[in-house]
C-alpha positions in Angstrom: 95.5 148.1 139.1 94.5 151.3 141.0 94.8 149.5 144.3 98.4 148.3 143.5 99.4 151.8 142.5 97.9 153.4 145.6 99.7 150.8 147.8 103.0 151.4 146.0 102.5 155.3 146.5 101.8 154.7 150.2 104.8 152.5 150.7 107.1 154.9 148.8 105.8 157.7 151.0 106.5 155.6 154.2 110.0 155.1 153.0 110.6 158.8 152.9 108.5 159.8 155.9 109.5 157.1 158.6 113.3 158.0 158.6 112.4 161.7 159.3 109.9 160.8 162.1 112.5 158.5 163.6 115.3 161.1 163.5 113.0 163.6 165.1 112.2 161.2 167.9 116.0 160.7 168.5 116.5 164.5 168.6 113.6 165.0 171.0 115.1 162.4 173.3 118.6 164.1 173.1 116.9 167.4 174.1 115.0 165.8 177.0 118.4 164.3 178.3 120.1 167.6 177.9 117.4 169.5 179.6 117.3 167.0 182.5 121.0 167.4 183.0 120.7 171.2 183.0 117.9 171.1 185.6 119.9 168.7 187.7 123.0 171.0 187.6 120.8 174.1 188.5 119.4 172.3 191.5 122.8 171.3 192.7 123.7 175.0 192.5 120.6 175.8 194.5 118.7 177.5 191.7 115.1 177.1 190.9 114.7 177.6 187.2 111.5 179.5 186.4 112.0 180.2 182.8 114.1 178.0 180.5 115.0 177.2 176.9 116.8 174.5 175.1 118.1 174.8 171.5 120.2 173.1 169.0 120.6 170.1 171.3 123.7 171.9 172.7 122.4 174.9 174.6 120.2 175.5 177.7 119.4 178.8 179.3 117.5 179.3 182.5 116.7 182.1 184.9 115.8 181.9 188.6 113.7 185.0 188.8 113.6 184.7 192.6 117.3 185.0 193.2 118.0 186.8 189.8 120.4 184.1 188.8 121.0 183.2 185.1 122.4 179.8 184.1 123.8 179.1 180.7 124.6 175.6 179.8 126.4 174.4 176.7 127.3 170.7 176.1 129.5 170.1 173.1 131.0 166.7 173.6 131.2 165.1 177.1 132.2 168.2 179.3 129.6 170.9 179.8 130.4 174.6 180.0 128.4 176.2 182.7 128.0 179.9 183.2 126.1 181.1 186.4 125.6 184.8 186.4 124.2 187.0 189.1 122.0 189.6 187.4 121.9 192.1 190.3 125.0 194.0 189.2 123.8 194.5 185.6 121.8 197.3 184.2 121.1 196.1 180.6 121.0 193.2 178.3 121.4 193.6 174.5 121.9 191.4 171.5 125.4 191.4 170.0 126.1 189.9 166.5 129.4 189.4 164.9 128.9 189.7 161.2 131.1 189.2 158.1 130.3 190.5 154.7 130.7 188.2 151.6 130.6 189.6 148.1 128.4 187.7 145.6 127.3 188.4 142.0 124.1 190.0 143.4 126.0 192.2 145.8 127.0 191.8 149.3 125.7 189.3 151.8 126.0 189.6 155.6 126.7 186.3 157.4 126.4 186.0 161.2 129.4 184.5 162.7 128.5 184.7 166.4 125.3 185.7 168.2 125.2 186.3 171.8 123.6 188.4 174.6 125.8 191.1 176.3 125.1 192.0 179.9 126.3 195.5 180.7 127.1 196.1 184.3 125.9 199.1 186.4 129.6 199.7 187.5 131.9 200.5 184.5 134.8 198.8 186.3 132.9 195.5 186.4 133.2 192.9 183.7 130.8 192.6 180.8 129.2 189.0 180.5 128.4 187.3 177.1 125.9 184.5 176.7 126.5 182.5 173.6 123.5 181.6 171.4 125.2 180.8 168.1 128.9 180.2 166.9 129.5 179.5 163.2 132.6 177.6 164.1 130.5 175.0 165.8 127.2 175.0 164.0 126.7 175.0 160.2 123.6 177.2 160.0 121.7 179.7 162.1 118.0 178.6 162.6 115.9 179.5 165.5 118.5 181.6 167.3 117.4 185.1 166.1 113.9 185.1 167.5 115.2 183.1 170.5 118.0 185.8 171.3 115.4 188.5 171.0 113.0 186.8 173.4 115.7 186.3 176.0 116.9 189.8 175.7 113.4 190.9 176.6 113.1 188.4 179.4 116.4 189.3 181.0 115.7 193.0 180.7 112.4 192.5 182.6 114.3 190.5 185.3 116.8 193.3 185.6 114.0 195.8 186.0 112.2 193.8 188.6 
């Protein structure tokens, strides 16, 4: 009797765990394909990506520390959006959040609508550049983006000082 209960418990656990493992495998493969496409594109543009990141199976960010070039890659659907930014004319990188406040029974809650890095140029006549990390219109919830954007703010500011 105990053996059959144990086997039933193991089978029930497998029914719940196997689909999760399978979905994680699919997501890892998507991430690898996206990253390979990102590296291929960077190589075509003559960039040697030394630091890089992939998140949400949509975004890639990389920096060529030698030439001080930043490449931001977003693939939503079939056509990727590519942003290559020469970091030399910029003096500072900072985190920029667009937040809306929602009233609840317990008070107000701030909800992040957009999260991006803002590159401020040395010359005030030059254009400010924004690097998207999260957009609530395209993604249902913010997950790893907050620590990631802080990490990249630091990385880019180090590259700007070098």
